N, C-alpha and C positions, 0 to 999 in steps of 0.2 A: 289906852285900853281897847282891846279888840272888840269890834261891834258884833253883837250876837246876830246870827241869821234870823230873818223874819219869815215865819210860816203862816200862811193864810189858810184857815180851816173853813170850808164851805159845806154846810150840812143843814137840812131843815129840822133836824131833831136836836133840841137843846141839850139833851143828856149826852149825845155824842160830842157836840161842840165842847161841853164842859169837861168830859173825860179826856178828850184830846188836848185841851188847853192845859189841864193839870199834868198829863203825861209829858207833853212836849216842853212845858215850863221846867219840869224837873230835869230834863235833858239839857237845859241851858238855852233854849230857843225863845225868841220873842214870838208871841202868838197873837194874831188878830183873827176875828171870826165874822162870818156872814151867814145868814139863814136863807138867802136866795140869790139868784143870778145877778140882778141889777146892783144889789148891795155889794156883791163880790167884785164886780167890775169897777165900781166906784172906789172900793178899798185898794184895788190894784193900782189905780191912778194916783191914789193918795200916798200909799205906803211902799209901793214897789217891792213886794215880797220876794224872797229868794226861792220859795217853793210854795206850791198850792196843793193842799189835800182837798180833793173835790168829789162830792157825792154825785153819782151819775144821774139819778132821777130827780133829786131835790124835793119836789112836791107831787106825790102820786095822786093826791085828791083833786088837784087842779091842773089839767093837761094844758091849759093856756099859759101856765107859768114857764119861764125859761128853764130848760133842762141843763144838767151839768154838761152834757155833750155840747150844747150850744155855747155855754160859757167857755168850754175848752176851745172850740173853734174860734171864738172871738179873741181869746188870749193868744192864739197862734198867729193871728193877723197883726199883732203888735210888733213893733220894730225890735224891742228888747225881749230876748228869750227868757221865759220863766219855766222852770221844771214843774210838771203837773203829774201828780200821782192820784189816780182815780180810786174812789171808795164806793163799794156797792155790795148789796146782798145778793145780786144776781150775776153769777159767773158767766152767763151767756152774753153779757155786755162787754166782755173783755176785748174781743176782736174789734168791736165798734169803737171802744174807748181808745185803744192804741192807734186805730186808723185815723182818729181825729187829732192826734198829736200828743196824747198822754205818753209818758215815758215808762210808766209802770201801773200795775193794777193790783189793788189789795181788796180781798173779799172780807166783808163783815160776817161775823165778828173777827177782828184781826188779831194776830199774834204780836204782842208788843215788841218782842226781840226782833222779829222779822221786819216789822215796820221801822224800827229804829235803825237797823242795818241798811234798809233800803234808802232811808232819808240820808244817813251819813255818806253812803257810797255815792248817791246822786249829787249832794252838795259838794262833796270832795272833788268829783270829776269835773263838774261845771266850774268850780272855783279854780281848779288847776288850768283848765282851758282858758279862762278869762285872764289869768296871770300871764300865760304864754302869749296871748293875743296882745296884751298891753305892752309886754316886753319887746315884741317884734311886730309892730303894727304894719310895716310894709308887706308882711307875708300873711295877711289875713285870709287870702285865698290860696289854698294849696292845690296843686294838680299832680296826680299820679296816673299816667296813662290817660284813659278816658274818664277818670274819676276826679270830680272837683269837690273840695272841702272848704266850705265857707265858715271860717273860724269865728266870725262876728255873730252870725245868725244861727249857728249850729245846724247847718244844712249840708247834705251830701247829695250829689247828683252823679249818676253814671250814664254816659251816653245820652245826656239830656233828660234822663228820668230821675225823679226824686227817690231817694232811698231813706226809709225811716229807721234811724238808729237810736238806741238808748244813749244817755249821756256817757256811760262807761264805754260802750262800743264806739261812740264818736271819739272819745278821748284816746282810746287805744289806736284807732285808725290814724288820728291826727299825729300821735306820737311816732308811729311808724313812718308816716310821711315826712316828718321833720328829721328823721334819722334813718334814711334809706341805706340798704346794703350792709347794715351792721346787725349781727345777731345779738339777741337779748335772751337772757335766761328768764324763766317764769318768775323767779324771785325779783329780778331787776324790774320786770314789767309791773309786778304788784307794787313795788316801791315808787316807781315813776308815775304810773297811771292811777292806781288806786289810792296812793298816798301811804306813807309809812305808818300812819295812825290807824289804818284800816286793817283789822285782823282777818285775813282771809286765807284760803288754801290755794296752793299753786295750781291745782286742777281747775280752779275757777277760771284761770287764764285760758285753758283749753276750751272750756265751754263758750267763752266769749269769742275766741278765734273761730270756732265752728259756726257761731251765729253770724259773725261778720262775713265769712265766706258764703254762707247761705243767702244772706240779704243782698250781698253784692254780686251774687251768681258767679262765684269763682270756683274753679276746679281746685282740688286739694292743695296743690303747690303753686297755683297761679297767683302771682303778685305777693301773697303772704306765704312764705315758704317755711316748712318745718325743718329745723336744723336738728337732726336726730341726736339725742343725748345731751342737747343744749337748750334749745328753745325755739325761737322764731326770728325771722327777719323779713323786711319788705324789700323785694328785689325791684330795682329801678335802673334801667339802662341809661 
């Protein structure tokens, strides 16, 4: 029997932990919860969750308590990658959250469908990358020009500088790097990168390609080339 993904919910409000536990349980996930930073870090060591839903502030009444951002930083220092989605009532924390290593940001009150899609897409992308890494362990470090892709730790560097990518962006870049100089349709990319079970739109690919180019500081057809009327390909000499 396939093991259900484990999601750790970290929030200082019991009502939110309870609501998310019920919602995620109905989606088929195993759920563990923590009300503060130290408890969250202890649970990570014990249960090795596949994804963390983490409140940014945690306890507004006591500024001496560990914040969600500090928990995020500590999780990023661990050897094993864990996807982190930040939860908060304050949209102004978005840039700071993503800068500390979160892969997505959800504003309270959240939309259940949007949160469910974000979780599925994230777990699908990370799972796909881990399967590829296991299947071809000698190639855990991919190189494309001055770009290095660390498949084990989900890290990307260009010219020695770290590039922060979401799991979907990382999976897309890694897929291109494994299959250079071949063009792929948007539908094929959705099937290979997003997983066939993910119901998305082909223009989703365009948005992620644009984000990749921006984060990697690429010109429009530098490295990732648009094949007009078809899709995209990674050009490697």
